[in-house]
mmJSON file of the N, C-alpha and C atoms, coordinates in Angstrom:
{"data_MODEL":{"atom_site":{
"group_PDB":["ATOM","ATOM","ATOM","ATOM","ATOM","ATOM","ATOM","ATOM","ATOM","ATOM","ATOM","ATOM","ATOM","ATOM","ATOM","ATOM","ATOM","ATOM","ATOM","ATOM","ATOM","ATOM","ATOM","ATOM","ATOM","ATOM","ATOM","ATOM","ATOM","ATOM","ATOM","ATOM","ATOM","ATOM","ATOM","ATOM","ATOM","ATOM","ATOM","ATOM","ATOM","ATOM","ATOM","ATOM","ATOM","ATOM","ATOM","ATOM","ATOM","ATOM","ATOM","ATOM","ATOM","ATOM","ATOM","ATOM","ATOM","ATOM","ATOM","ATOM","ATOM","ATOM","ATOM","ATOM","ATOM","ATOM","ATOM","ATOM","ATOM","ATOM","ATOM","ATOM","ATOM","ATOM","ATOM","ATOM","ATOM","ATOM","ATOM","ATOM","ATOM","ATOM","ATOM","ATOM","ATOM","ATOM","ATOM","ATOM","ATOM","ATOM","ATOM","ATOM","ATOM","ATOM","ATOM","ATOM","ATOM","ATOM","ATOM","ATOM","ATOM","ATOM","ATOM","ATOM","ATOM","ATOM","ATOM","ATOM","ATOM","ATOM","ATOM","ATOM","ATOM","ATOM","ATOM","ATOM","ATOM","ATOM","ATOM","ATOM","ATOM","ATOM","ATOM","ATOM","ATOM","ATOM","ATOM","ATOM","ATOM","ATOM","ATOM","ATOM","ATOM","ATOM","ATOM","ATOM","ATOM","ATOM","ATOM","ATOM","ATOM","ATOM","ATOM","ATOM","ATOM","ATOM","ATOM","ATOM","ATOM","ATOM","ATOM","ATOM","ATOM","ATOM","ATOM","ATOM","ATOM","ATOM","ATOM","ATOM","ATOM","ATOM","ATOM","ATOM","ATOM","ATOM","ATOM","ATOM","ATOM","ATOM","ATOM","ATOM","ATOM","ATOM","ATOM","ATOM","ATOM","ATOM","ATOM","ATOM","ATOM","ATOM","ATOM","ATOM","ATOM","ATOM","ATOM","ATOM","ATOM","ATOM","ATOM","ATOM","ATOM","ATOM","ATOM","ATOM","ATOM","ATOM","ATOM","ATOM","ATOM","ATOM","ATOM","ATOM","ATOM","ATOM","ATOM","ATOM","ATOM","ATOM","ATOM","ATOM","ATOM","ATOM","ATOM","ATOM","ATOM","ATOM","ATOM","ATOM","ATOM","ATOM"],
"id":[1,2,3,4,5,6,7,8,9,10,11,12,13,14,15,16,17,18,19,20,21,22,23,24,25,26,27,28,29,30,31,32,33,34,35,36,37,38,39,40,41,42,43,44,45,46,47,48,49,50,51,52,53,54,55,56,57,58,59,60,61,62,63,64,65,66,67,68,69,70,71,72,73,74,75,76,77,78,79,80,81,82,83,84,85,86,87,88,89,90,91,92,93,94,95,96,97,98,99,100,101,102,103,104,105,106,107,108,109,110,111,112,113,114,115,116,117,118,119,120,121,122,123,124,125,126,127,128,129,130,131,132,133,134,135,136,137,138,139,140,141,142,143,144,145,146,147,148,149,150,151,152,153,154,155,156,157,158,159,160,161,162,163,164,165,166,167,168,169,170,171,172,173,174,175,176,177,178,179,180,181,182,183,184,185,186,187,188,189,190,191,192,193,194,195,196,197,198,199,200,201,202,203,204,205,206,207,208,209,210,211,212,213,214,215,216,217,218,219,220,221,222],
"type_symbol":["N","C","C","N","C","C","N","C","C","N","C","C","N","C","C","N","C","C","N","C","C","N","C","C","N","C","C","N","C","C","N","C","C","N","C","C","N","C","C","N","C","C","N","C","C","N","C","C","N","C","C","N","C","C","N","C","C","N","C","C","N","C","C","N","C","C","N","C","C","N","C","C","N","C","C","N","C","C","N","C","C","N","C","C","N","C","C","N","C","C","N","C","C","N","C","C","N","C","C","N","C","C","N","C","C","N","C","C","N","C","C","N","C","C","N","C","C","N","C","C","N","C","C","N","C","C","N","C","C","N","C","C","N","C","C","N","C","C","N","C","C","N","C","C","N","C","C","N","C","C","N","C","C","N","C","C","N","C","C","N","C","C","N","C","C","N","C","C","N","C","C","N","C","C","N","C","C","N","C","C","N","C","C","N","C","C","N","C","C","N","C","C","N","C","C","N","C","C","N","C","C","N","C","C","N","C","C","N","C","C","N","C","C","N","C","C","N","C","C","N","C","C"],
"label_atom_id":["N","CA","C","N","CA","C","N","CA","C","N","CA","C","N","CA","C","N","CA","C","N","CA","C","N","CA","C","N","CA","C","N","CA","C","N","CA","C","N","CA","C","N","CA","C","N","CA","C","N","CA","C","N","CA","C","N","CA","C","N","CA","C","N","CA","C","N","CA","C","N","CA","C","N","CA","C","N","CA","C","N","CA","C","N","CA","C","N","CA","C","N","CA","C","N","CA","C","N","CA","C","N","CA","C","N","CA","C","N","CA","C","N","CA","C","N","CA","C","N","CA","C","N","CA","C","N","CA","C","N","CA","C","N","CA","C","N","CA","C","N","CA","C","N","CA","C","N","CA","C","N","CA","C","N","CA","C","N","CA","C","N","CA","C","N","CA","C","N","CA","C","N","CA","C","N","CA","C","N","CA","C","N","CA","C","N","CA","C","N","CA","C","N","CA","C","N","CA","C","N","CA","C","N","CA","C","N","CA","C","N","CA","C","N","CA","C","N","CA","C","N","CA","C","N","CA","C","N","CA","C","N","CA","C","N","CA","C","N","CA","C","N","CA","C","N","CA","C","N","CA","C","N","CA","C","N","CA","C"],
"label_alt_id":[null,null,null,null,null,null,null,null,null,null,null,null,null,null,null,null,null,null,null,null,null,null,null,null,null,null,null,null,null,null,null,null,null,null,null,null,null,null,null,null,null,null,null,null,null,null,null,null,null,null,null,null,null,null,null,null,null,null,null,null,null,null,null,null,null,null,null,null,null,null,null,null,null,null,null,null,null,null,null,null,null,null,null,null,null,null,null,null,null,null,null,null,null,null,null,null,null,null,null,null,null,null,null,null,null,null,null,null,null,null,null,null,null,null,null,null,null,null,null,null,null,null,null,null,null,null,null,null,null,null,null,null,null,null,null,null,null,null,null,null,null,null,null,null,null,null,null,null,null,null,null,null,null,null,null,null,null,null,null,null,null,null,null,null,null,null,null,null,null,null,null,null,null,null,null,null,null,null,null,null,null,null,null,null,null,null,null,null,null,null,null,null,null,null,null,null,null,null,null,null,null,null,null,null,null,null,null,null,null,null,null,null,null,null,null,null,null,null,null,null,null,null],
"label_comp_id":["MET","MET","MET","LYS","LYS","LYS","SER","SER","SER","VAL","VAL","VAL","TYR","TYR","TYR","GLU","GLU","GLU","ILE","ILE","ILE","GLN","GLN","GLN","GLN","GLN","GLN","PHE","PHE","PHE","LEU","LEU","LEU","LYS","LYS","LYS","LYS","LYS","LYS","TYR","TYR","TYR","GLY","GLY","GLY","THR","THR","THR","ILE","ILE","ILE","ILE","ILE","ILE","TYR","TYR","TYR","VAL","VAL","VAL","GLY","GLY","GLY","SER","SER","SER","ARG","ARG","ARG","LEU","LEU","LEU","ALA","ALA","ALA","ASP","ASP","ASP","LEU","LEU","LEU","GLU","GLU","GLU","LEU","LEU","LEU","MET","MET","MET","GLU","GLU","GLU","GLU","GLU","GLU","GLU","GLU","GLU","LEU","LEU","LEU","ILE","ILE","ILE","GLU","GLU","GLU","MET","MET","MET","HIS","HIS","HIS","ASN","ASN","ASN","SER","SER","SER","GLN","GLN","GLN","LEU","LEU","LEU","ILE","ILE","ILE","GLU","GLU","GLU","THR","THR","THR","LYS","LYS","LYS","GLU","GLU","GLU","PHE","PHE","PHE","GLN","GLN","GLN","ASN","ASN","ASN","ALA","ALA","ALA","LEU","LEU","LEU","MET","MET","MET","LEU","LEU","LEU","LEU","LEU","LEU","ARG","ARG","ARG","HIS","HIS","HIS","GLU","GLU","GLU","ILE","ILE","ILE","GLN","GLN","GLN","MET","MET","MET","GLU","GLU","GLU","LYS","LYS","LYS","GLU","GLU","GLU","LYS","LYS","LYS","ASN","ASN","ASN","THR","THR","THR","ARG","ARG","ARG","LYS","LYS","LYS","SER","SER","SER","GLY","GLY","GLY","ASP","ASP","ASP","GLY","GLY","GLY","GLU","GLU","GLU"],
"label_asym_id":["A","A","A","A","A","A","A","A","A","A","A","A","A","A","A","A","A","A","A","A","A","A","A","A","A","A","A","A","A","A","A","A","A","A","A","A","A","A","A","A","A","A","A","A","A","A","A","A","A","A","A","A","A","A","A","A","A","A","A","A","A","A","A","A","A","A","A","A","A","A","A","A","A","A","A","A","A","A","A","A","A","A","A","A","A","A","A","A","A","A","A","A","A","A","A","A","A","A","A","A","A","A","A","A","A","A","A","A","A","A","A","A","A","A","A","A","A","A","A","A","A","A","A","A","A","A","A","A","A","A","A","A","A","A","A","A","A","A","A","A","A","A","A","A","A","A","A","A","A","A","A","A","A","A","A","A","A","A","A","A","A","A","A","A","A","A","A","A","A","A","A","A","A","A","A","A","A","A","A","A","A","A","A","A","A","A","A","A","A","A","A","A","A","A","A","A","A","A","A","A","A","A","A","A","A","A","A","A","A","A","A","A","A","A","A","A","A","A","A","A","A","A"],
"label_entity_id":["1","1","1","1","1","1","1","1","1","1","1","1","1","1","1","1","1","1","1","1","1","1","1","1","1","1","1","1","1","1","1","1","1","1","1","1","1","1","1","1","1","1","1","1","1","1","1","1","1","1","1","1","1","1","1","1","1","1","1","1","1","1","1","1","1","1","1","1","1","1","1","1","1","1","1","1","1","1","1","1","1","1","1","1","1","1","1","1","1","1","1","1","1","1","1","1","1","1","1","1","1","1","1","1","1","1","1","1","1","1","1","1","1","1","1","1","1","1","1","1","1","1","1","1","1","1","1","1","1","1","1","1","1","1","1","1","1","1","1","1","1","1","1","1","1","1","1","1","1","1","1","1","1","1","1","1","1","1","1","1","1","1","1","1","1","1","1","1","1","1","1","1","1","1","1","1","1","1","1","1","1","1","1","1","1","1","1","1","1","1","1","1","1","1","1","1","1","1","1","1","1","1","1","1","1","1","1","1","1","1","1","1","1","1","1","1","1","1","1","1","1","1"],
"label_seq_id":[1,1,1,2,2,2,3,3,3,4,4,4,5,5,5,6,6,6,7,7,7,8,8,8,9,9,9,10,10,10,11,11,11,12,12,12,13,13,13,14,14,14,15,15,15,16,16,16,17,17,17,18,18,18,19,19,19,20,20,20,21,21,21,22,22,22,23,23,23,24,24,24,25,25,25,26,26,26,27,27,27,28,28,28,29,29,29,30,30,30,31,31,31,32,32,32,33,33,33,34,34,34,35,35,35,36,36,36,37,37,37,38,38,38,39,39,39,40,40,40,41,41,41,42,42,42,43,43,43,44,44,44,45,45,45,46,46,46,47,47,47,48,48,48,49,49,49,50,50,50,51,51,51,52,52,52,53,53,53,54,54,54,55,55,55,56,56,56,57,57,57,58,58,58,59,59,59,60,60,60,61,61,61,62,62,62,63,63,63,64,64,64,65,65,65,66,66,66,67,67,67,68,68,68,69,69,69,70,70,70,71,71,71,72,72,72,73,73,73,74,74,74],
"pdbx_PDB_ins_code":[null,null,null,null,null,null,null,null,null,null,null,null,null,null,null,null,null,null,null,null,null,null,null,null,null,null,null,null,null,null,null,null,null,null,null,null,null,null,null,null,null,null,null,null,null,null,null,null,null,null,null,null,null,null,null,null,null,null,null,null,null,null,null,null,null,null,null,null,null,null,null,null,null,null,null,null,null,null,null,null,null,null,null,null,null,null,null,null,null,null,null,null,null,null,null,null,null,null,null,null,null,null,null,null,null,null,null,null,null,null,null,null,null,null,null,null,null,null,null,null,null,null,null,null,null,null,null,null,null,null,null,null,null,null,null,null,null,null,null,null,null,null,null,null,null,null,null,null,null,null,null,null,null,null,null,null,null,null,null,null,null,null,null,null,null,null,null,null,null,null,null,null,null,null,null,null,null,null,null,null,null,null,null,null,null,null,null,null,null,null,null,null,null,null,null,null,null,null,null,null,null,null,null,null,null,null,null,null,null,null,null,null,null,null,null,null,null,null,null,null,null,null],
"Cartn_x":[92.006,92.739,94.143,94.509,95.768,96.753,96.366,97.274,96.987,97.948,97.771,96.602,96.486,95.374,94.03,93.891,92.645,92.362,93.408,93.228,92.762,93.357,92.939,91.463,91.044,89.648,88.717,89.158,88.371,88.179,89.26,89.176,88.295,88.369,87.579,86.082,85.671,84.26,83.756,84.67,84.315,84.633,84.924,85.152,86.557,87.492,88.868,89.759,90.29,91.239,92.547,93.594,94.892,95.872,96.342,97.419,98.179,99.369,100.216,101.308,101.635,102.696,103.935,103.99,105.088,104.497,105.017,104.458,104.538,105.658,105.812,104.765,104.591,103.599,102.191,101.902,100.583,100.333,101.325,101.181,100.972,101.728,101.607,100.244,99.731,98.399,97.308,97.482,96.513,96.506,97.686,97.777,97.017,97.239,96.544,95.034,94.606,93.169,92.557,93.254,92.753,92.646,93.632,93.589,92.364,92.106,90.93,89.635,89.587,88.391,88.175,89.257,89.14,88.699,89.279,88.892,87.421,86.903,85.496,84.598,85.176,84.475,83.815,84.46,83.959,84.573,85.583,86.294,86.5,86.323,86.493,87.965,88.198,89.553,90.44,89.939,90.76,91.132,90.173,90.426,91.427,91.266,92.175,93.596,93.733,95.06,95.754,95.009,95.586,96.053,95.21,95.55,96.737,96.738,97.815,99.146,99.111,100.333,100.868,99.991,100.396,100.991,100.317,100.819,102.166,102.313,103.58,104.715,104.414,105.415,105.818,104.825,105.104,105.88,105.545,106.254,107.713,107.951,109.323,110.107,109.477,110.145,110.464,109.538,109.748,110.884,110.941,112.021,113.369,113.414,114.667,115.087,114.12,114.397,114.961,114.351,114.822,116.206,116.512,117.823,118.887,118.554,119.493,119.735,118.69,118.843,119.754,119.556,120.364,121.81,122.033,123.383,124.139,123.435,124.075,124.88,124.508,125.156,126.462,126.864,128.066,129.32],
"Cartn_y":[97.272,98.52,98.196,98.861,98.542,99.702,100.843,101.986,102.842,103.674,104.591,105.535,105.94,106.816,106.152,104.865,104.15,104.079,103.917,103.904,105.277,106.336,107.698,107.91,107.455,107.605,106.79,105.614,104.78,105.491,106.013,106.719,107.962,108.611,109.816,109.517,108.323,107.921,107.944,107.716,107.701,109.03,110.038,111.371,111.602,110.755,110.883,111.36,112.551,113.092,113.307,112.666,112.748,113.457,114.591,115.302,116.109,115.648,116.31,117.104,116.693,117.356,116.497,115.441,114.48,113.169,112.664,111.418,110.285,110.178,109.12,109.243,110.44,110.658,110.369,110.775,110.499,108.997,108.249,106.799,106.144,106.589,106.014,106.327,107.532,107.876,107.083,106.855,106.025,104.607,104.094,102.757,102.707,103.693,103.727,103.813,104.62,104.771,103.464,102.771,101.483,100.461,100.462,99.543,99.842,101.116,101.503,101.082,101.283,100.905,99.391,98.639,97.179,96.729,97.326,96.976,97.304,98.326,98.712,97.948,97.028,96.173,96.98,98.067,98.864,98.431,97.578,97.142,95.634,94.952,93.504,93.134,91.972,91.536,91.461,90.902,90.772,92.142,93.039,94.405,95.102,94.918,95.495,94.973,93.67,93.072,93.569,93.654,94.146,95.595,96.43,97.84,98.002,97.23,97.313,96.879,95.805,95.334,96.405,97.016,98.077,99.263,99.693,100.833,100.534,99.363,99.016,98.937,98.48,98.458,99.892,100.763,102.16,102.86,102.548,103.127,102.702,101.42,100.917,101.597,101.734,102.401,103.863,104.526,105.932,106.065,105.152,105.18,104.941,104.012,103.742,104.949,105.589,106.786,107.9,108.07,109.107,108.787,107.499,107.091,107.386,107.095,107.38,108.881,109.683,111.126,111.666,111.183,111.679,111.203,110.09,109.568,110.253,110.889,111.554,112.769,113.415,114.655,114.459,113.235,112.988,113.112],
"Cartn_z":[103.725,103.587,103.083,102.008,101.364,101.35,101.922,101.946,103.174,103.513,104.64,104.347,103.095,102.701,102.998,102.67,102.942,104.44,105.239,106.695,107.16,106.623,106.978,106.636,105.465,105.049,105.931,106.332,107.238,108.583,109.134,110.412,110.291,109.154,108.913,108.999,108.556,108.638,110.077,111.011,112.434,113.113,112.316,112.862,113.378,112.999,113.47,112.326,112.485,111.518,112.269,111.777,112.45,111.546,112.017,111.325,112.354,112.686,113.673,112.965,111.762,111.014,110.889,111.662,111.607,111.112,109.999,109.451,110.47,111.168,112.163,113.269,113.783,114.843,114.33,113.098,112.512,112.443,111.96,111.838,113.2,114.197,115.541,116.154,115.92,116.429,115.719,114.424,113.694,114.253,114.573,115.162,116.489,117.336,118.63,118.444,117.492,117.245,116.748,115.862,115.375,116.506,117.399,118.541,119.406,119.658,120.455,119.762,118.452,117.703,117.749,117.639,117.693,119.083,120.104,121.475,121.744,121.062,121.207,120.238,119.49,118.531,117.408,116.994,115.883,114.553,114.626,113.43,113.518,112.398,112.373,112.558,113.133,113.451,112.21,111.125,109.919,109.359,109.309,108.836,109.748,111.044,112.034,111.83,111.669,111.511,110.25,109.151,107.902,108.046,108.622,108.799,109.751,110.821,111.799,111.19,110.405,109.753,108.801,108.037,107.115,107.865,108.923,109.696,110.337,110.893,111.541,110.521,109.321,108.255,107.889,107.743,107.405,108.526,109.777,110.918,110.893,110.626,110.567,109.448,108.279,107.155,107.486,108.149,108.511,109.53,110.498,111.49,110.825,109.879,109.165,108.34,107.708,106.915,107.803,108.968,109.897,110.431,110.643,111.113,110.055,108.809,107.705,107.584,107.726,107.621,108.722,109.949,111.058,110.947,110.29,110.105,108.991,108.06,106.921,107.339,108.422,108.832,109.561,109.811,110.593,109.772],
"occupancy":[1.0,1.0,1.0,1.0,1.0,1.0,1.0,1.0,1.0,1.0,1.0,1.0,1.0,1.0,1.0,1.0,1.0,1.0,1.0,1.0,1.0,1.0,1.0,1.0,1.0,1.0,1.0,1.0,1.0,1.0,1.0,1.0,1.0,1.0,1.0,1.0,1.0,1.0,1.0,1.0,1.0,1.0,1.0,1.0,1.0,1.0,1.0,1.0,1.0,1.0,1.0,1.0,1.0,1.0,1.0,1.0,1.0,1.0,1.0,1.0,1.0,1.0,1.0,1.0,1.0,1.0,1.0,1.0,1.0,1.0,1.0,1.0,1.0,1.0,1.0,1.0,1.0,1.0,1.0,1.0,1.0,1.0,1.0,1.0,1.0,1.0,1.0,1.0,1.0,1.0,1.0,1.0,1.0,1.0,1.0,1.0,1.0,1.0,1.0,1.0,1.0,1.0,1.0,1.0,1.0,1.0,1.0,1.0,1.0,1.0,1.0,1.0,1.0,1.0,1.0,1.0,1.0,1.0,1.0,1.0,1.0,1.0,1.0,1.0,1.0,1.0,1.0,1.0,1.0,1.0,1.0,1.0,1.0,1.0,1.0,1.0,1.0,1.0,1.0,1.0,1.0,1.0,1.0,1.0,1.0,1.0,1.0,1.0,1.0,1.0,1.0,1.0,1.0,1.0,1.0,1.0,1.0,1.0,1.0,1.0,1.0,1.0,1.0,1.0,1.0,1.0,1.0,1.0,1.0,1.0,1.0,1.0,1.0,1.0,1.0,1.0,1.0,1.0,1.0,1.0,1.0,1.0,1.0,1.0,1.0,1.0,1.0,1.0,1.0,1.0,1.0,1.0,1.0,1.0,1.0,1.0,1.0,1.0,1.0,1.0,1.0,1.0,1.0,1.0,1.0,1.0,1.0,1.0,1.0,1.0,1.0,1.0,1.0,1.0,1.0,1.0,1.0,1.0,1.0,1.0,1.0,1.0],
"B_iso_or_equiv":[0.0,0.0,0.0,0.0,0.0,0.0,0.0,0.0,0.0,0.0,0.0,0.0,0.0,0.0,0.0,0.0,0.0,0.0,0.0,0.0,0.0,0.0,0.0,0.0,0.0,0.0,0.0,0.0,0.0,0.0,0.0,0.0,0.0,0.0,0.0,0.0,0.0,0.0,0.0,0.0,0.0,0.0,0.0,0.0,0.0,0.0,0.0,0.0,0.0,0.0,0.0,0.0,0.0,0.0,0.0,0.0,0.0,0.0,0.0,0.0,0.0,0.0,0.0,0.0,0.0,0.0,0.0,0.0,0.0,0.0,0.0,0.0,0.0,0.0,0.0,0.0,0.0,0.0,0.0,0.0,0.0,0.0,0.0,0.0,0.0,0.0,0.0,0.0,0.0,0.0,0.0,0.0,0.0,0.0,0.0,0.0,0.0,0.0,0.0,0.0,0.0,0.0,0.0,0.0,0.0,0.0,0.0,0.0,0.0,0.0,0.0,0.0,0.0,0.0,0.0,0.0,0.0,0.0,0.0,0.0,0.0,0.0,0.0,0.0,0.0,0.0,0.0,0.0,0.0,0.0,0.0,0.0,0.0,0.0,0.0,0.0,0.0,0.0,0.0,0.0,0.0,0.0,0.0,0.0,0.0,0.0,0.0,0.0,0.0,0.0,0.0,0.0,0.0,0.0,0.0,0.0,0.0,0.0,0.0,0.0,0.0,0.0,0.0,0.0,0.0,0.0,0.0,0.0,0.0,0.0,0.0,0.0,0.0,0.0,0.0,0.0,0.0,0.0,0.0,0.0,0.0,0.0,0.0,0.0,0.0,0.0,0.0,0.0,0.0,0.0,0.0,0.0,0.0,0.0,0.0,0.0,0.0,0.0,0.0,0.0,0.0,0.0,0.0,0.0,0.0,0.0,0.0,0.0,0.0,0.0,0.0,0.0,0.0,0.0,0.0,0.0,0.0,0.0,0.0,0.0,0.0,0.0],
"pdbx_formal_charge":[null,null,null,null,null,null,null,null,null,null,null,null,null,null,null,null,null,null,null,null,null,null,null,null,null,null,null,null,null,null,null,null,null,null,null,null,null,null,null,null,null,null,null,null,null,null,null,null,null,null,null,null,null,null,null,null,null,null,null,null,null,null,null,null,null,null,null,null,null,null,null,null,null,null,null,null,null,null,null,null,null,null,null,null,null,null,null,null,null,null,null,null,null,null,null,null,null,null,null,null,null,null,null,null,null,null,null,null,null,null,null,null,null,null,null,null,null,null,null,null,null,null,null,null,null,null,null,null,null,null,null,null,null,null,null,null,null,null,null,null,null,null,null,null,null,null,null,null,null,null,null,null,null,null,null,null,null,null,null,null,null,null,null,null,null,null,null,null,null,null,null,null,null,null,null,null,null,null,null,null,null,null,null,null,null,null,null,null,null,null,null,null,null,null,null,null,null,null,null,null,null,null,null,null,null,null,null,null,null,null,null,null,null,null,null,null,null,null,null,null,null,null],
"auth_seq_id":[1,1,1,2,2,2,3,3,3,4,4,4,5,5,5,6,6,6,7,7,7,8,8,8,9,9,9,10,10,10,11,11,11,12,12,12,13,13,13,14,14,14,15,15,15,16,16,16,17,17,17,18,18,18,19,19,19,20,20,20,21,21,21,22,22,22,23,23,23,24,24,24,25,25,25,26,26,26,27,27,27,28,28,28,29,29,29,30,30,30,31,31,31,32,32,32,33,33,33,34,34,34,35,35,35,36,36,36,37,37,37,38,38,38,39,39,39,40,40,40,41,41,41,42,42,42,43,43,43,44,44,44,45,45,45,46,46,46,47,47,47,48,48,48,49,49,49,50,50,50,51,51,51,52,52,52,53,53,53,54,54,54,55,55,55,56,56,56,57,57,57,58,58,58,59,59,59,60,60,60,61,61,61,62,62,62,63,63,63,64,64,64,65,65,65,66,66,66,67,67,67,68,68,68,69,69,69,70,70,70,71,71,71,72,72,72,73,73,73,74,74,74],
"auth_comp_id":["MET","MET","MET","LYS","LYS","LYS","SER","SER","SER","VAL","VAL","VAL","TYR","TYR","TYR","GLU","GLU","GLU","ILE","ILE","ILE","GLN","GLN","GLN","GLN","GLN","GLN","PHE","PHE","PHE","LEU","LEU","LEU","LYS","LYS","LYS","LYS","LYS","LYS","TYR","TYR","TYR","GLY","GLY","GLY","THR","THR","THR","ILE","ILE","ILE","ILE","ILE","ILE","TYR","TYR","TYR","VAL","VAL","VAL","GLY","GLY","GLY","SER","SER","SER","ARG","ARG","ARG","LEU","LEU","LEU","ALA","ALA","ALA","ASP","ASP","ASP","LEU","LEU","LEU","GLU","GLU","GLU","LEU","LEU","LEU","MET","MET","MET","GLU","GLU","GLU","GLU","GLU","GLU","GLU","GLU","GLU","LEU","LEU","LEU","ILE","ILE","ILE","GLU","GLU","GLU","MET","MET","MET","HIS","HIS","HIS","ASN","ASN","ASN","SER","SER","SER","GLN","GLN","GLN","LEU","LEU","LEU","ILE","ILE","ILE","GLU","GLU","GLU","THR","THR","THR","LYS","LYS","LYS","GLU","GLU","GLU","PHE","PHE","PHE","GLN","GLN","GLN","ASN","ASN","ASN","ALA","ALA","ALA","LEU","LEU","LEU","MET","MET","MET","LEU","LEU","LEU","LEU","LEU","LEU","ARG","ARG","ARG","HIS","HIS","HIS","GLU","GLU","GLU","ILE","ILE","ILE","GLN","GLN","GLN","MET","MET","MET","GLU","GLU","GLU","LYS","LYS","LYS","GLU","GLU","GLU","LYS","LYS","LYS","ASN","ASN","ASN","THR","THR","THR","ARG","ARG","ARG","LYS","LYS","LYS","SER","SER","SER","GLY","GLY","GLY","ASP","ASP","ASP","GLY","GLY","GLY","GLU","GLU","GLU"],
"auth_asym_id":["A","A","A","A","A","A","A","A","A","A","A","A","A","A","A","A","A","A","A","A","A","A","A","A","A","A","A","A","A","A","A","A","A","A","A","A","A","A","A","A","A","A","A","A","A","A","A","A","A","A","A","A","A","A","A","A","A","A","A","A","A","A","A","A","A","A","A","A","A","A","A","A","A","A","A","A","A","A","A","A","A","A","A","A","A","A","A","A","A","A","A","A","A","A","A","A","A","A","A","A","A","A","A","A","A","A","A","A","A","A","A","A","A","A","A","A","A","A","A","A","A","A","A","A","A","A","A","A","A","A","A","A","A","A","A","A","A","A","A","A","A","A","A","A","A","A","A","A","A","A","A","A","A","A","A","A","A","A","A","A","A","A","A","A","A","A","A","A","A","A","A","A","A","A","A","A","A","A","A","A","A","A","A","A","A","A","A","A","A","A","A","A","A","A","A","A","A","A","A","A","A","A","A","A","A","A","A","A","A","A","A","A","A","A","A","A","A","A","A","A","A","A"],
"auth_atom_id":["N","CA","C","N","CA","C","N","CA","C","N","CA","C","N","CA","C","N","CA","C","N","CA","C","N","CA","C","N","CA","C","N","CA","C","N","CA","C","N","CA","C","N","CA","C","N","CA","C","N","CA","C","N","CA","C","N","CA","C","N","CA","C","N","CA","C","N","CA","C","N","CA","C","N","CA","C","N","CA","C","N","CA","C","N","CA","C","N","CA","C","N","CA","C","N","CA","C","N","CA","C","N","CA","C","N","CA","C","N","CA","C","N","CA","C","N","CA","C","N","CA","C","N","CA","C","N","CA","C","N","CA","C","N","CA","C","N","CA","C","N","CA","C","N","CA","C","N","CA","C","N","CA","C","N","CA","C","N","CA","C","N","CA","C","N","CA","C","N","CA","C","N","CA","C","N","CA","C","N","CA","C","N","CA","C","N","CA","C","N","CA","C","N","CA","C","N","CA","C","N","CA","C","N","CA","C","N","CA","C","N","CA","C","N","CA","C","N","CA","C","N","CA","C","N","CA","C","N","CA","C","N","CA","C","N","CA","C","N","CA","C","N","CA","C","N","CA","C","N","CA","C","N","CA","C","N","CA","C"],
"pdbx_PDB_model_num":[1,1,1,1,1,1,1,1,1,1,1,1,1,1,1,1,1,1,1,1,1,1,1,1,1,1,1,1,1,1,1,1,1,1,1,1,1,1,1,1,1,1,1,1,1,1,1,1,1,1,1,1,1,1,1,1,1,1,1,1,1,1,1,1,1,1,1,1,1,1,1,1,1,1,1,1,1,1,1,1,1,1,1,1,1,1,1,1,1,1,1,1,1,1,1,1,1,1,1,1,1,1,1,1,1,1,1,1,1,1,1,1,1,1,1,1,1,1,1,1,1,1,1,1,1,1,1,1,1,1,1,1,1,1,1,1,1,1,1,1,1,1,1,1,1,1,1,1,1,1,1,1,1,1,1,1,1,1,1,1,1,1,1,1,1,1,1,1,1,1,1,1,1,1,1,1,1,1,1,1,1,1,1,1,1,1,1,1,1,1,1,1,1,1,1,1,1,1,1,1,1,1,1,1,1,1,1,1,1,1,1,1,1,1,1,1,1,1,1,1,1,1]
}}}
């Protein structure tokens, strides 16, 4: 999996559709779902690690973006 979209499509195959309306919340819920799937042995370790690394990178970028936005109003 090389993009958040691919992770969403992967989760969709298992009946999981995540849309809360907040990109950060969506990413964090996808991370939790992937962890549960890995713990249940529904996803291979390498695939899990790649997806998790991508999600955590996106989460970090989103948090930084939100921090910059909140700092602009000062």
